[in-house]
C-alpha positions, 0 to 999 in steps of 0.5 A: 497490432500496430494498426490497433495502437494507431487507432487507439492513439487517434481516438484518445484525446491525450494526443492533443499535446501542448505547443512545443511538445512531441510524442514519445513511446514507452510501454505500460505494464499491460497495454503495450506501447502508448503515448506518453507526453513529454515537454521540451524546455530549454533543450531538456526533456521532462516527463509529465506527472499526468498519466492517461492510461490505466495499467490494469489489463481489465480496464480498457478505457483511458483514465479520464473515461474510467468510472473510478477514482484512480491515482496514477503516480508516474516514475518521474514524480518518484524520481523527482522526490527521491522516493526509496520505499513504496510507503513514501510513494503512497504519501502522494495519494490523498486518502492513504494513511500509513500504519506500523508493523504488527506483532505477527506481520511486518512490512508495508501496512496502510489504510485506504479510504478508511479500511486496511489495504495490507492484503490489497497490494498487487504487482503487474495485476497479480497479488503481491502476497507477503509481509515485506517492505517494498523498494521502488527500484523496479517501478515504472509507476504506481496506480491506486484504484480506490473503492471496492474492486472485487470484480477485478481482483477477488477478495479484499479491496474494500477501500481499493488496491495498490498496483505496482507496475514493473519496468519492462524490456523494450526495443530501445537500448539504454543504460542508466545508473544512480548513486545517492547519499544522505545525511542519515548515513544512506548509501544507495545505488541503482542500475537500469540496463535495457538491450535488444537481442537481435540474435534472438529475433527482431522482437527480443529484448532483455532488461535488468534492474539492480539496487543496493540500499543501506540507511538509517532514519534521521532523528532515531537513535537506532534502526537500520534498513539494508536491502538488495534487489535484482529484477531481470526481464526477458521479452520476445515478440515485441511489436508482433501479434504474439508476445512472451514476457518472462520476469523475476524479482528478488529482494532481500532485506536485513534490518534492525527494526524500530517499533518506536514509542509506547502509549501512556494510558493516564486519566481519572474516572470518567466515560472516556480518556484519550491515551497519548504517546509517552512524552519522552525524547523522540529518538529513544530506542527501546529494543536491543541493537544486538538482538533485534532483526528483521530478515525477508527474502522475496522471490517472484517469477512471472510468465506472461503470454499475449496473442492478438488474433486480430484487431478485435480479439486478444488473449492473455495468460499469466502464471506466477510463483511467489516465495516469501520468507521472513524471520524476525526478533523485534521489541515492542515497547509497552509501559510496564504493567505495574498496576495490576497488569493494566498498564494504566499510569496514575495522573501526575506520575513522573515519567522518570519513575516509569519503566518500559516492558520489552515485549519480544516478538519472535516469528518465522514464516514462509508464504507462497503464492501460485496463480494463473490468470487467463483473460480474453478481450473482445471488441464487437458491435451490436448495431450502433452499440460498441462493446468491449468485453473482458472475461477471464478465469483465475486459479490460485493457491496460497500457503502461510506457515508461521511459527511463533515463539514465546520469550521468558526473560532471564532477569528483570533487567533484560525485560525492563528499561527506563522510559526516559533513558533506555539502554539498547546496548543491553545484552539480549538474554531472553529464553525463547520457546516454541509457542505455536505452529500454523499451517494454512493453505487456501485455494481460490477459483474465480470466473468473471466478465466485464462489458463496457458498452458505448452508445454514441460519443457521449454515453458509456455503460459498464456492467460486470460480475465475478464469482469466487470460491475461496477455501482454506484448510488450516491447523494451528498447534500451541505449545507450553514452555515444556513443549507439550501441546496445549491446544489445536485449532483446525478447520476447512471453511469455504466461502462462495460469493459473487461480486458486482459492478455497474457504472454509467459515464456521460461525456458532455465534452470530449475532454471531460466525463461525469460518472456514477459507479456502484461496486461490491467486495467481500472479506473472508475470515481467512483473507490474510491466511490467518484464522483463529477459533474466534473467526473460523466459522464466520461468513465474510464481511460484505461491502458496497460503495456508491461513487459520483465523480467527474474528470476533466482534461484542461490546458490542451489536455495536459492538466487533469482535474478529478473530483468524487464523492462516495459512500462505503458501507461494511456489513456483518463486521466481525465483533466479539460475542458479548455472551462468549468472548472466545468467539466473534459474531457478524453483528457490526456495521461501519460506514465511510463517507468521503470527498476527493479532489485532485490536480495533476499535470502541466500548468505551463510547459515548465510548471507542473503539479501533483496534488490531492485532497481527501476528506473522510468521515468514518464511523461505527454504526452498529455493534453488539457491545453496549456500555463503556466498552462499546465502539458505537459512534467511534471513528475507524482506526488510522483514518484521518479526516483530512489528508492533503498532498502537494508536489510542484516543480518548475524548470527555470530559464537559467541553465535548465535548473529544475526546482520543486517542493511540496508538503504532506498533511495528515490530520489527527487519527485514532489507533483503534476504534474499540477502547484499548483499555477499560479500567476501574478508577482504582486501576486494579482491574481493566474491565467495565464492571465498576461504575465510573470506569474509564475507556482509553483510546489512543489518538495522534495529533495531525502534522504537516511536513514540507519537502524541497528539491533542486535538479541540475543537468550538468550535460546530456548524460549527467544530472545531479539532484538534492532533495531535502525532506522534512525541511523544517525538521518537524517532529511528528508521529508517522506510523501508528499501531494500537500498541506503539507509535513510530516517529517520522524522520527528521530533516534529511538532505539526499544527494543524487547523481544520475548518469546515462551511458 
């Protein structure tokens, strides 16, 4: 095993380190020990923002030679920025835009390269299925693989996937503690302890990470996020040919959720009108402080076994069980539907006369995930041509059992609150009754193979295929207020589809590559384990992407520049049947054209940068709906044309003080691609039957937010850090949904002390 890693290090160009740099060793999630460059400046050690190795087992080449756009967010960047959520970490990735929680699901929700990626979040190479807000306390880093990746992961991944890399046990003992406080009442503490277990053998080690967090959001009247996490890991056989890793993650959260501000649909007769967010005090909270809550409990247990038969053949098997429980009572604000139930506001109506309907979302759910993945990596030669074949089998069982409730407000006062001056302290006295029970069980079986072919030192070819069988058995029963059954939906759809990938890589020089990549993916109706009578019988959406890109390592291979252009086509998009609105048909097409540019790593020994820019043009190419309610030519939901992120840090020559700062820019975006309301000029109906009717689409303005950091090493064991987020206290709309918008946090100063025992 050691000789294999030495050959890997010797053949990879990232061992060419800057003058004054020394290699250190750390473990990635999948590929064992690899070299991570560090920089020594004035006696301090600073880890690099540039990552050289993919952490997905199925990707066998360095990132520079992997023909796919991959954004690698290292732990050092997360620490420097004081990141406390996955959502904030992903602000470092151009082409990602955040979305708000939905009626039936909360937790991390985002759009990647134009398409939703809610169900494309992975933990150590396996699906992290569940609606919860993820905390990075147990992260070694994050990697965002862009473009269709069904060849690697199965269903989904139209725009890409989010890979979370867990901290793993190692053979070097250490203990690190961190305490943070901020001006928005945040209290946070983490502990990371690693200890070799010599009494259990020379390759045994134990590591545990703990986290406690409680915070509010600057600029919001109400809303509280309280969570706790624990993540132990036990490893055997480290540094040997046979390794076993046992890990467990528990995270519990009890929040007072915030669904932000309502949209206002206001406009006269005409073809289209842009809905805007209510122009009210940005801190307004329309929920109930004593009645709204979101509680999640996440438990994920994973066993990973690896064996190196020799330097050419490695076998890996992973077994995971995930248990995700969720309870929520949440208020979604909507302008009171006073005009014929349309929520349409007559132009010029004083905001002081408007009320907000407190739409209550009450749900309980339990999701489970059981999966086993077996992979073999085989290296061999056919003449002078080198092959690295990764092949595997995946078996998965997933369940989702949500129970949804319907609320009837006891009095008008409990359902309405003034738009300008909401009263969150009002007693919550709605009557709740059972609305529906759903039981959904899905099974997935897949087999795949991927061959990386090397022809000399300059050419690399990749070809692979995967076949998935995805079946769901579901039953949904609906009830009325009296408890009587009002409807039953049941079915057992089965989808069987192949996925393909092909790529070519040309290396004109050792430190650079040019590539062309083609990949496919698919989205079944039951992708999120949520089926309706409208979609149950439909075949999957199908997607394909072409990407042309280049990657270069400069400045003694410590700075990487990456650029790519791509096109993604989605075919057979599910659309409402114009002849029967109760059903969907496969009749729509969507297209995304994009360009990306990224720079990461060291410019000098003391100065490093992490930056990226993305341009996305998204459009609906085809739809069966004609006339005013059609979405033909509209942009996709939550897809800004431009996103830009910059973070740079510098170690000053005085006292080793590190200063840093940057910005995030998100251009204007739409809340939905299909008109949210289609209303007659008289505002008495919301259909497109009247000549001169108006279609309303919500649109948010773009924004730029600036951040700063100062870190001072007091001594070898203690450093203190100050992060100021939203430095200029910019008011902006952060996360978006067709029914509500959540403002971003105001200026916040966070103070952190890190101690090494």
